[in-house]
N, C-alpha and C positions, 0 to 999 in steps of 0.2 A: 462504424468503427464504434459508437452510442449504443447502440443497437446490442451488438455480441459484446459491451461491457455490463450492461445489463444483465444479458443473461449470464455471464460469468457474476455477476457477483449472486445472481439468484439461487445460484448453484452450490454458493460458498457457505449462505445460509443455511439453502438446508442441509450443509452438507452438517453445520455446525450448531446443528435443532438435533439433527437423530444422534448428537454425542450428550444434547443434554444445556447446552447454551442458549441461551436466547442475545440473538444475533441481532446489530442496528448497520447495515449494511447504506454506503451515502454513495454515491458514483456525482467524485466533485469536478469543475469542467470550466477550462480556463485559457480567455485565449493572452491576456499583457500581464494578470497578474503572476503574482509568487502564490504556484502551488502550496510551497510549504506556509506559506502561510493560510492560505485555507484552512488547509491540512485540520493543524494542532487548535485556529482558529469552532470550529467547527468541536473536533473532538471536546474542545474542553468546554463549549455550549450544550451539548448532550453529554456532561459525564461521562465521557468514553474511560474505560478499566483499562482497555486495552487495543492501540496502532496497528494494524494488519497492511504493510504496501507491499511492494514489489520494488528490486530491483536490480541493475544491469546487470549487479558487482561487477563493475570498471578498474580497470589497477592501474595507477602506472601515471603516464602524459595523459592519452586518453579524461581520467579522474581527474585529473589538473586541470585541464584545458575544460571540461564540457561540466562538476562541478557535482554533488547526489544531492537529489531531494532530498531521498531515502533517509541517509548521513547527518543532514536538517535538524532534520522530523526527530532521529532519533537525541538529537542534542537542544531542540524545544522544544518537547511536548509537553515534560516534566511525567510521562505518566508511559508505562511500558511498551515499549516501540516492537516486531516481531518486523523482520526482515525476509522475503523471502525473494531465494535469489535464484530468477532464470537462466538460461544456457547463454553465451557471450562466443565470441569467438577467439575470444582471448581467457578464456576460461574451460577447463574441464570436466566442469561441471553440466550431466547429459541431458539432468531433463526440461523438458522446452515448458513456458509460460505458456498458462494460456490467456492471459492477455496484457493488459500495460494499463493505468492510471487508474482502477475499481480503487478506493481509500473503504474500508472495511474497519467499521469500529464490531468489539463486543464489547455486550455488558455481562459481566460473570457474578454479576450477583443468581 
C-alpha cells in the first residue's frame, strides 16, 4: 500500500508540474494518532497554500458512525482544502479513486 501511495503521489506531482504548479507531496502515515492532526500540522509546518485529499463521500448513518477526516481537516486547516471524491456504494459518482490516504499539498507561488 505504501509503494502504491508513493507512486500515486509521484504521478500527481508530475501532473501538477505540467500545469506550472510547484507541488509538495507528502505521504503521512499513522497507526494510533489522528490523521487530521498530522495533516493539519504538516500543512502548517510547510506553509501550504492548499490541501488536496480524497474523501469517501459517505452520507447518512455511515458518515455519522465513521466520521470524516476530510471534513475535520477542512474545518481545522485554516487554508483551502480541495476534497476529491471517489466512488462509494452509496454514491452516484462513477470515477474510481486511484488510491487512498496520500496527502498532497501545493505551493501556489
